[in-house]
C-alpha positions, 0 to 999 in steps of 0.5 A, spaced: 098 938 462 094 933 462 098 927 461 095 926 453 100 924 447 101 930 442 105 924 438 100 923 432 100 915 431 098 915 424 102 913 418 107 918 416 108 919 409 114 916 409 113 910 411 107 908 407 110 905 403 115 900 406 113 892 407 109 890 412 111 883 415 106 881 412 106 883 406 113 881 405 112 873 407 114 874 413 109 870 418 109 865 424 113 859 422 117 862 417 122 868 416 122 871 422 123 864 425 129 863 421 131 870 422 130 869 429 134 862 430 140 865 425 141 871 430 141 866 435 145 863 433 151 868 432 148 871 439 156 870 443 162 872 441 165 866 441 160 863 435 162 870 432 170 870 432 169 863 430 164 865 423 169 871 422 175 865 422 171 860 418 170 866 412 177 865 410 176 858 408 174 851 412 177 849 419 177 844 423 176 844 431 181 843 434 184 849 428 177 853 430 178 853 439 187 854 437 184 861 433 179 863 439 183 861 445 177 856 447 177 849 450 175 844 443 169 841 447 166 849 448 167 850 440 164 843 438 158 845 441 158 853 438 159 849 432 154 844 433 149 849 435 150 853 428 149 848 424 143 847 426 142 854 426 143 853 419 150 857 419 155 852 418 155 846 414 161 840 416 164 835 411 168 829 413 175 826 411 177 821 413 177 821 421 178 828 420 172 833 420 171 840 417 167 846 418 166 852 414 160 857 413 154 854 410 154 859 404 154 865 400 148 868 404 151 867 412 158 871 408 153 876 408 151 876 413 157 875 418 159 881 412 153 887 415 154 884 422 161 887 422 160 893 418 154 894 424 159 894 428 165 897 425 161 903 424 157 904 431 
């Protein structure tokens, strides 16, 4: 054996019709960048735990900190990051701040991530 690969690098018929990142509108600075930002926003267990809790409805930072057994300043940092990533929104009512999922798309993303983890 000469070390040459015997793998056929031509496009197999079953993948020829799949969209490429460019044909699917995923260009640098657009869809891919937003996807990366969303996934980075969920890249910590605490953040995923927070968004899973927020699937049930809005909550204050102190309620979330108690629920995940973390210091409130740590939760505040995660919340800020996820708001900046577009995953969460915040609403002020008097002196209280409430956090919720940004939209139904975020809820679907969380559902899919949890389903993926469960099926593994």
